[in-house]
ROBA-655077 format. One record per atom (N, C-alpha, C): x, y, z; atom name; residue in three letters; residue number from 1. Coordinates in nm, 3 decimals. Example, Ala and Ser with C-alpha at 12.3 -4.5 7.8 and 13.67 -1.06 7.14 Angstrom:
x, y, z, name, resn, resi
1.319, -0.569, 0.780, N, ALA, 1
1.230, -0.450, 0.780, CA, ALA, 1
1.320, -0.330, 0.780, C, ALA, 1
1.285, -0.225, 0.708, N, SER, 2
1.367, -0.106, 0.714, CA, SER, 2
1.290, 0.003, 0.787, C, SER, 2
This chain:
x, y, z, name, resn, resi
1.468, -6.758, 0.208, N, MET, 1
1.345, -6.696, 0.269, CA, MET, 1
1.334, -6.602, 0.191, C, MET, 1
1.209, -6.553, 0.136, N, SER, 2
1.189, -6.385, 0.117, CA, SER, 2
1.218, -6.308, 0.161, C, SER, 2
1.213, -6.140, 0.166, N, ASP, 3
1.183, -6.056, 0.246, CA, ASP, 3
1.049, -6.043, 0.318, C, ASP, 3
0.974, -6.068, 0.214, N, GLU, 4
0.851, -6.056, 0.238, CA, GLU, 4
0.777, -6.153, 0.363, C, GLU, 4
0.825, -6.301, 0.367, N, LEU, 5
0.860, -6.385, 0.470, CA, LEU, 5
0.926, -6.335, 0.617, C, LEU, 5
1.007, -6.280, 0.593, N, LEU, 6
1.102, -6.267, 0.708, CA, LEU, 6
0.983, -6.139, 0.802, C, LEU, 6
0.967, -6.005, 0.669, N, GLU, 7
0.898, -5.885, 0.726, CA, GLU, 7
0.796, -5.929, 0.798, C, GLU, 7
0.716, -6.050, 0.769, N, LEU, 8
0.566, -6.087, 0.820, CA, LEU, 8
0.631, -6.111, 0.927, C, LEU, 8
0.733, -6.223, 0.939, N, LEU, 9
0.731, -6.316, 1.061, CA, LEU, 9
0.778, -6.208, 1.207, C, LEU, 9
0.861, -6.071, 1.138, N, ASN, 10
0.855, -5.945, 1.260, CA, ASN, 10
0.758, -5.888, 1.266, C, ASN, 10
0.666, -5.898, 1.190, N, LYS, 11
0.539, -5.824, 1.228, CA, LYS, 11
0.449, -5.885, 1.324, C, LYS, 11
0.478, -6.015, 1.301, N, ALA, 12
0.392, -6.106, 1.440, CA, ALA, 12
0.487, -6.128, 1.542, C, ALA, 12
0.568, -6.121, 1.563, N, ILE, 13
0.687, -6.089, 1.657, CA, ILE, 13
0.618, -5.971, 1.727, C, ILE, 13
0.635, -5.827, 1.705, N, ALA, 14
0.573, -5.727, 1.691, CA, ALA, 14
0.431, -5.729, 1.781, C, ALA, 14
0.346, -5.837, 1.711, N, ARG, 15
0.227, -5.796, 1.748, CA, ARG, 15
0.220, -5.902, 1.878, C, ARG, 15
0.276, -6.017, 1.856, N, GLU, 16
0.282, -6.065, 2.018, CA, GLU, 16
0.319, -6.018, 2.158, C, GLU, 16
0.441, -5.940, 2.111, N, LEU, 17
0.492, -5.871, 2.210, CA, LEU, 17
0.390, -5.757, 2.264, C, LEU, 17
0.364, -5.704, 2.158, N, GLY, 18
0.232, -5.572, 2.207, CA, GLY, 18
0.098, -5.641, 2.297, C, GLY, 18
0.047, -5.756, 2.212, N, VAL, 19
-0.054, -5.856, 2.324, CA, VAL, 19
-0.056, -5.915, 2.434, C, VAL, 19
0.074, -5.932, 2.439, N, SER, 20
0.125, -5.985, 2.570, CA, SER, 20
0.092, -5.887, 2.666, C, SER, 20
0.217, -5.776, 2.661, N, ILE, 21
0.191, -5.671, 2.749, CA, ILE, 21
0.055, -5.610, 2.753, C, ILE, 21
-0.011, -5.589, 2.624, N, GLN, 22
-0.181, -5.585, 2.651, CA, GLN, 22
-0.262, -5.638, 2.767, C, GLN, 22
-0.217, -5.750, 2.769, N, TYR, 23
-0.375, -5.867, 2.826, CA, TYR, 23
-0.280, -5.855, 2.983, C, TYR, 23
-0.142, -5.840, 2.976, N, MET, 24
-0.111, -5.871, 3.124, CA, MET, 24
-0.128, -5.726, 3.221, C, MET, 24
-0.134, -5.636, 3.148, N, TRP, 25
-0.135, -5.471, 3.240, CA, TRP, 25
-0.311, -5.500, 3.277, C, TRP, 25
-0.438, -5.564, 3.134, N, GLN, 26
-0.530, -5.556, 3.176, CA, GLN, 26
-0.537, -5.674, 3.284, C, GLN, 26
-0.516, -5.786, 3.288, N, HIS, 27
-0.516, -5.836, 3.415, CA, HIS, 27
-0.470, -5.775, 3.557, C, HIS, 27
-0.360, -5.662, 3.567, N, VAL, 28
-0.374, -5.593, 3.655, CA, VAL, 28
-0.476, -5.498, 3.672, C, VAL, 28
-0.521, -5.417, 3.573, N, MET, 29
-0.579, -5.351, 3.611, CA, MET, 29
-0.758, -5.317, 3.596, C, MET, 29
-0.769, -5.466, 3.573, N, ALA, 30
-0.944, -5.508, 3.539, CA, ALA, 30
-0.973, -5.510, 3.724, C, ALA, 30
-1.099, -5.407, 3.659, N, ILE, 31
-1.207, -5.428, 3.804, CA, ILE, 31
-1.354, -5.401, 3.794, C, ILE, 31
-1.392, -5.464, 3.865, N, GLY, 32
-1.542, -5.495, 3.882, CA, GLY, 32
-1.571, -5.652, 3.944, C, GLY, 32
-1.688, -5.641, 3.945, N, MET, 33
-1.755, -5.796, 4.014, CA, MET, 33
-1.690, -5.870, 3.906, C, MET, 33
-1.688, -5.872, 3.782, N, LYS, 34
-1.658, -5.973, 3.687, CA, LYS, 34
-1.514, -6.013, 3.689, C, LYS, 34
-1.394, -5.907, 3.735, N, SER, 35
-1.301, -5.905, 3.689, CA, SER, 35
-1.197, -6.024, 3.763, C, SER, 35
-1.248, -6.064, 3.898, N, PRO, 36
-1.152, -6.219, 3.942, CA, PRO, 36
-1.106, -6.315, 3.820, C, PRO, 36
-1.242, -6.328, 3.811, N, GLU, 37
-1.247, -6.491, 3.713, CA, GLU, 37
-1.182, -6.399, 3.546, C, GLU, 37
-1.195, -6.271, 3.520, N, ILE, 38
-1.160, -6.241, 3.408, CA, ILE, 38
-0.976, -6.203, 3.375, C, ILE, 38
-0.957, -6.180, 3.504, N, LYS, 39
-0.817, -6.146, 3.555, CA, LYS, 39
-0.724, -6.250, 3.490, C, LYS, 39
-0.769, -6.366, 3.555, N, ASP, 40
-0.703, -6.500, 3.499, CA, ASP, 40
-0.671, -6.554, 3.416, C, ASP, 40
-0.790, -6.530, 3.306, N, ILE, 41
-0.800, -6.536, 3.168, CA, ILE, 41
-0.723, -6.468, 3.072, C, ILE, 41
-0.706, -6.320, 3.114, N, PHE, 42
-0.613, -6.218, 3.058, CA, PHE, 42
-0.463, -6.304, 3.110, C, PHE, 42
-0.443, -6.277, 3.208, N, GLU, 43
-0.290, -6.326, 3.226, CA, GLU, 43
-0.250, -6.461, 3.149, C, GLU, 43
-0.356, -6.552, 3.122, N, ASP, 44
-0.340, -6.678, 3.092, CA, ASP, 44
-0.298, -6.683, 2.949, C, ASP, 44
-0.370, -6.610, 2.873, N, ILE, 45
-0.331, -6.566, 2.716, CA, ILE, 45
-0.205, -6.503, 2.728, C, ILE, 45
-0.231, -6.386, 2.791, N, ALA, 46
-0.110, -6.293, 2.768, CA, ALA, 46
0.076, -6.405, 2.766, C, ALA, 46
0.039, -6.479, 2.867, N, ILE, 47
0.122, -6.584, 2.878, CA, ILE, 47
0.167, -6.675, 2.747, C, ILE, 47
0.061, -6.703, 2.708, N, VAL, 48
0.080, -6.761, 2.603, CA, VAL, 48
0.094, -6.727, 2.458, C, VAL, 48
0.080, -6.606, 2.475, N, GLU, 49
0.138, -6.451, 2.388, CA, GLU, 49
0.239, -6.453, 2.406, C, GLU, 49
0.330, -6.448, 2.484, N, MET, 50
0.448, -6.471, 2.479, CA, MET, 50
0.524, -6.531, 2.431, C, MET, 50
0.448, -6.663, 2.494, N, LYS, 51
0.513, -6.819, 2.429, CA, LYS, 51
0.553, -6.787, 2.240, C, LYS, 51
0.446, -6.753, 2.216, N, HIS, 52
0.422, -6.718, 2.070, CA, HIS, 52
0.508, -6.668, 2.038, C, HIS, 52
0.558, -6.574, 2.081, N, ALA, 53
0.669, -6.450, 2.045, CA, ALA, 53
0.778, -6.499, 2.006, C, ALA, 53
0.854, -6.577, 2.139, N, GLU, 54
0.927, -6.683, 2.195, CA, GLU, 54
0.993, -6.757, 2.001, C, GLU, 54
0.864, -6.824, 1.998, N, LYS, 55
0.869, -6.945, 1.917, CA, LYS, 55
0.886, -6.899, 1.776, C, LYS, 55
0.848, -6.776, 1.744, N, ILE, 56
0.848, -6.688, 1.573, CA, ILE, 56
0.980, -6.603, 1.621, C, ILE, 56
1.024, -6.569, 1.706, N, ALA, 57
1.168, -6.533, 1.713, CA, ALA, 57
1.272, -6.642, 1.675, C, ALA, 57
1.256, -6.759, 1.756, N, GLU, 58
1.365, -6.860, 1.735, CA, GLU, 58
1.354, -6.888, 1.560, C, GLU, 58
1.254, -6.894, 1.538, N, ARG, 59
1.243, -6.961, 1.372, CA, ARG, 59
1.303, -6.814, 1.319, C, ARG, 59
1.256, -6.697, 1.317, N, LEU, 60
1.276, -6.607, 1.244, CA, LEU, 60
1.452, -6.592, 1.310, C, LEU, 60
1.534, -6.596, 1.391, N, PHE, 61
1.623, -6.633, 1.411, CA, PHE, 61
1.754, -6.747, 1.319, C, PHE, 61
1.683, -6.825, 1.325, N, TYR, 62
1.698, -6.980, 1.273, CA, TYR, 62
1.673, -6.949, 1.103, C, TYR, 62
1.613, -6.846, 1.066, N, LEU, 63
1.617, -6.829, 0.924, CA, LEU, 63
1.721, -6.681, 0.853, C, LEU, 63
1.791, -6.694, 0.947, N, GLY, 64
1.912, -6.534, 0.925, CA, GLY, 64
1.861, -6.414, 0.984, C, GLY, 64
1.748, -6.382, 1.000, N, ALA, 65
1.712, -6.226, 1.074, CA, ALA, 65
1.706, -6.203, 1.163, C, ALA, 65
1.718, -6.088, 1.230, N, VAL, 66
1.697, -6.045, 1.357, CA, VAL, 66
1.553, -6.008, 1.396, C, VAL, 66
1.545, -6.097, 1.526, N, PRO, 67
1.376, -6.054, 1.549, CA, PRO, 67
1.337, -5.945, 1.637, C, PRO, 67
1.264, -5.854, 1.599, N, THR, 68
1.228, -5.726, 1.649, CA, THR, 68
1.228, -5.752, 1.792, C, THR, 68
1.250, -5.600, 1.887, N, THR, 69
1.201, -5.604, 2.004, CA, THR, 69
1.090, -5.488, 2.038, C, THR, 69
1.034, -5.441, 1.915, N, LYS, 70
0.961, -5.330, 1.934, CA, LYS, 70
0.797, -5.346, 1.926, C, LYS, 70
0.716, -5.376, 2.055, N, PRO, 71
0.600, -5.412, 2.043, CA, PRO, 71
0.471, -5.325, 1.958, C, PRO, 71
0.417, -5.389, 1.937, N, THR, 72
0.306, -5.267, 1.831, CA, THR, 72
0.173, -5.212, 1.976, C, THR, 72
0.122, -5.106, 1.915, N, PRO, 73
0.089, -5.047, 2.027, CA, PRO, 73
-0.010, -5.130, 2.059, C, PRO, 73
0.032, -5.084, 2.263, N, ILE, 74
-0.072, -5.149, 2.317, CA, ILE, 74
-0.198, -5.030, 2.396, C, ILE, 74
-0.293, -5.120, 2.395, N, ASN, 75
-0.450, -5.021, 2.414, CA, ASN, 75
-0.489, -5.154, 2.506, C, ASN, 75
-0.503, -5.032, 2.644, N, VAL, 76
-0.595, -5.189, 2.807, CA, VAL, 76
-0.660, -5.105, 2.779, C, VAL, 76
-0.753, -5.000, 2.769, N, GLY, 77
-0.903, -4.985, 2.774, CA, GLY, 77
-0.917, -4.927, 2.920, C, GLY, 77
-1.024, -4.920, 2.960, N, ASP, 78
-1.101, -4.871, 3.050, CA, ASP, 78
-1.177, -4.944, 3.147, C, ASP, 78
-1.262, -5.030, 3.104, N, SER, 79
-1.352, -5.098, 3.124, CA, SER, 79
-1.319, -5.243, 3.075, C, SER, 79
-1.372, -5.335, 3.168, N, LEU, 80
-1.381, -5.519, 3.098, CA, LEU, 80
-1.466, -5.509, 2.957, C, LEU, 80
-1.553, -5.432, 2.941, N, ASP, 81
-1.586, -5.436, 2.805, CA, ASP, 81
-1.521, -5.411, 2.696, C, ASP, 81
-1.484, -5.291, 2.746, N, GLU, 82
-1.354, -5.218, 2.620, CA, GLU, 82
-1.262, -5.312, 2.632, C, GLU, 82
-1.174, -5.364, 2.773, N, MET, 83
-1.072, -5.456, 2.731, CA, MET, 83
-1.097, -5.587, 2.603, C, MET, 83
-1.183, -5.625, 2.683, N, ILE, 84
-1.263, -5.718, 2.597, CA, ILE, 84
-1.267, -5.706, 2.420, C, ILE, 84
-1.357, -5.621, 2.386, N, GLY, 85
-1.354, -5.613, 2.262, CA, GLY, 85
-1.196, -5.539, 2.193, C, GLY, 85
-1.110, -5.458, 2.284, N, LEU, 86
-1.027, -5.474, 2.196, CA, LEU, 86
-0.928, -5.583, 2.181, C, LEU, 86
-0.923, -5.661, 2.261, N, ASP, 87
-0.850, -5.840, 2.282, CA, ASP, 87
-0.963, -5.870, 2.153, C, ASP, 87
-1.080, -5.846, 2.138, N, LEU, 88
-1.091, -5.929, 2.013, CA, LEU, 88
-1.077, -5.902, 1.867, C, LEU, 88
-1.053, -5.790, 1.880, N, ARG, 89
-1.041, -5.684, 1.791, CA, ARG, 89
-0.847, -5.747, 1.733, C, ARG, 89
-0.784, -5.743, 1.814, N, ALA, 90
-0.655, -5.803, 1.848, CA, ALA, 90
-0.634, -5.922, 1.773, C, ALA, 90
-0.704, -5.998, 1.816, N, GLU, 91
-0.758, -6.174, 1.793, CA, GLU, 91
-0.762, -6.175, 1.624, C, GLU, 91
-0.839, -6.082, 1.596, N, ASP, 92
-0.868, -6.099, 1.479, CA, ASP, 92
-0.742, -6.071, 1.371, C, ASP, 92
-0.721, -5.970, 1.410, N, GLU, 93
-0.620, -5.915, 1.332, CA, GLU, 93
-0.476, -5.999, 1.309, C, GLU, 93
-0.488, -6.060, 1.440, N, ALA, 94
-0.359, -6.190, 1.447, CA, ALA, 94
-0.422, -6.326, 1.366, C, ALA, 94
-0.563, -6.376, 1.340, N, ILE, 95
-0.597, -6.438, 1.294, CA, ILE, 95
-0.582, -6.387, 1.100, C, ILE, 95
-0.602, -6.290, 1.065, N, GLU, 96
-0.571, -6.255, 0.945, CA, GLU, 96
-0.427, -6.239, 0.921, C, GLU, 96
-0.345, -6.191, 1.003, N, LEU, 97
-0.214, -6.177, 0.965, CA, LEU, 97
-0.152, -6.313, 0.965, C, LEU, 97
-0.187, -6.399, 1.036, N, TYR, 98
-0.097, -6.550, 1.029, CA, TYR, 98
-0.167, -6.626, 0.934, C, TYR, 98
-0.276, -6.577, 0.891, N, SER, 99
-0.310, -6.658, 0.776, CA, SER, 99
-0.278, -6.626, 0.607, C, SER, 99
-0.204, -6.506, 0.667, N, GLU, 100
-0.133, -6.505, 0.572, CA, GLU, 100
-0.019, -6.518, 0.530, C, GLU, 100
0.053, -6.555, 0.673, N, ILE, 101
0.172, -6.593, 0.678, CA, ILE, 101
0.184, -6.769, 0.620, C, ILE, 101
0.098, -6.824, 0.670, N, ILE, 102
0.063, -6.992, 0.636, CA, ILE, 102
0.061, -6.972, 0.459, C, ILE, 102
-0.005, -6.891, 0.384, N, LYS, 103
-0.045, -6.861, 0.254, CA, LYS, 103
0.111, -6.843, 0.200, C, LYS, 103
0.180, -6.745, 0.267, N, VAL, 104
0.307, -6.749, 0.203, CA, VAL, 104
0.407, -6.828, 0.217, C, VAL, 104
0.458, -6.876, 0.327, N, ALA, 105
0.555, -7.031, 0.360, CA, ALA, 105
0.497, -7.099, 0.304, C, ALA, 105
0.406, -7.131, 0.271, N, ASP, 106
0.330, -7.271, 0.173, CA, ASP, 106
0.382, -7.221, 0.019, C, ASP, 106
0.353, -7.081, -0.019, N, ARG, 107
0.407, -7.077, -0.159, CA, ARG, 107
0.571, -7.094, -0.160, C, ARG, 107
0.617, -7.040, -0.053, N, GLU, 108
0.755, -7.024, -0.026, CA, GLU, 108
0.862, -7.226, -0.019, C, GLU, 108
0.768, -7.278, 0.019, N, GLU, 109
0.741, -7.436, 0.058, CA, GLU, 109
0.832, -7.448, 0.175, C, GLU, 109
0.840, -7.349, 0.275, N, ASP, 110
0.897, -7.339, 0.384, CA, ASP, 110
0.782, -7.404, 0.487, C, ASP, 110
0.765, -7.523, 0.457, N, SER, 111
0.640, -7.634, 0.583, CA, SER, 111
0.686, -7.598, 0.723, C, SER, 111
0.837, -7.584, 0.773, N, THR, 112
0.815, -7.566, 0.943, CA, THR, 112
0.767, -7.417, 0.965, C, THR, 112
0.760, -7.345, 0.871, N, THR, 113
0.730, -7.183, 0.956, CA, THR, 113
0.571, -7.229, 0.956, C, THR, 113
0.493, -7.291, 0.801, N, ARG, 114
0.400, -7.326, 0.798, CA, ARG, 114
0.331, -7.381, 0.895, C, ARG, 114
0.373, -7.469, 0.904, N, LEU, 115
0.295, -7.548, 1.027, CA, LEU, 115
0.304, -7.504, 1.198, C, LEU, 115
0.460, -7.438, 1.185, N, LEU, 116
0.441, -7.323, 1.331, CA, LEU, 116
0.330, -7.259, 1.303, C, LEU, 116
0.305, -7.152, 1.230, N, PHE, 117
0.186, -7.055, 1.222, CA, PHE, 117
0.073, -7.171, 1.238, C, PHE, 117
0.049, -7.275, 1.210, N, GLU, 118
-0.102, -7.363, 1.188, CA, GLU, 118
-0.106, -7.352, 1.336, C, GLU, 118
-0.016, -7.428, 1.411, N, GLU, 119
-0.035, -7.438, 1.562, CA, GLU, 119
-0.040, -7.291, 1.633, C, GLU, 119
-0.024, -7.187, 1.582, N, ILE, 120
-0.026, -7.051, 1.650, CA, ILE, 120
-0.162, -7.022, 1.618, C, ILE, 120
-0.199, -7.023, 1.517, N, LEU, 121
-0.327, -6.982, 1.443, CA, LEU, 121
-0.437, -7.018, 1.558, C, LEU, 121
-0.419, -7.193, 1.575, N, THR, 122
-0.523, -7.249, 1.651, CA, THR, 122
-0.555, -7.185, 1.773, C, THR, 122
-0.414, -7.163, 1.813, N, ASP, 123
-0.483, -7.086, 2.031, CA, ASP, 123
-0.511, -6.941, 2.020, C, ASP, 123
-0.495, -6.850, 1.849, N, GLU, 124
-0.547, -6.741, 1.826, CA, GLU, 124
-0.701, -6.757, 1.783, C, GLU, 124
-0.728, -6.863, 1.732, N, GLU, 125
-0.860, -6.858, 1.715, CA, GLU, 125
-0.948, -6.944, 1.858, C, GLU, 125
-0.874, -6.969, 1.930, N, GLU, 126
-0.915, -7.033, 2.068, CA, GLU, 126
-0.932, -6.913, 2.168, C, GLU, 126
-0.858, -6.787, 2.166, N, HIS, 127
-0.846, -6.685, 2.252, CA, HIS, 127
-0.995, -6.603, 2.176, C, HIS, 127
-0.974, -6.593, 2.067, N, LYS, 128
-1.124, -6.498, 1.969, CA, LYS, 128
-1.274, -6.541, 2.029, C, LYS, 128
-1.216, -6.715, 2.056, N, HIS, 129
-1.349, -6.784, 2.110, CA, HIS, 129
-1.389, -6.705, 2.253, C, HIS, 129
-1.291, -6.736, 2.311, N, THR, 130
-1.276, -6.698, 2.462, CA, THR, 130
-1.360, -6.531, 2.514, C, THR, 130
-1.271, -6.464, 2.413, N, PHE, 131
-1.312, -6.339, 2.393, CA, PHE, 131
-1.438, -6.277, 2.368, C, PHE, 131
-1.533, -6.324, 2.268, N, THR, 132
-1.652, -6.354, 2.236, CA, THR, 132
-1.781, -6.428, 2.324, C, THR, 132
-1.672, -6.491, 2.407, N, ILE, 133
-1.814, -6.529, 2.491, CA, ILE, 133
-1.774, -6.454, 2.631, C, ILE, 133
-1.717, -6.422, 2.615, N, LEU, 134
-1.699, -6.321, 2.778, CA, LEU, 134
-1.785, -6.164, 2.729, C, LEU, 134
-1.775, -6.149, 2.628, N, LEU, 135
-1.889, -5.993, 2.548, CA, LEU, 135
-2.025, -6.031, 2.571, C, LEU, 135
-2.095, -6.191, 2.599, N, LYS, 136
-2.173, -6.190, 2.579, CA, LYS, 136
-2.252, -6.194, 2.701, C, LYS, 136
């Protein structure tokens, strides 16, 4: 494995750790008339993101590298609209990063990593769709 791919995987782990904390804190801190149903969405997606971090960390460790424990910056927001807007941006960033990882893994003929990120990318696109609908 190239250092480039290993670094990208650690970047993905940091991102998944950060958003899992971000979404869970939003679950805790969401208030307002629409918050009861949105709180559950934040919690559910936070759990999915943590599972992504675990899968990516397992792959990175298998490849001989040490997974990071440092999350990316966490941006909770002050209102439901701001929270969802921040989350939508985070999902866009994930889609961009994971598309890049898929290309690099494919170039390096690492089909396992490519398939893992194709699966995770599907979840991220679903999360983006969810947050987009919530903003309407």
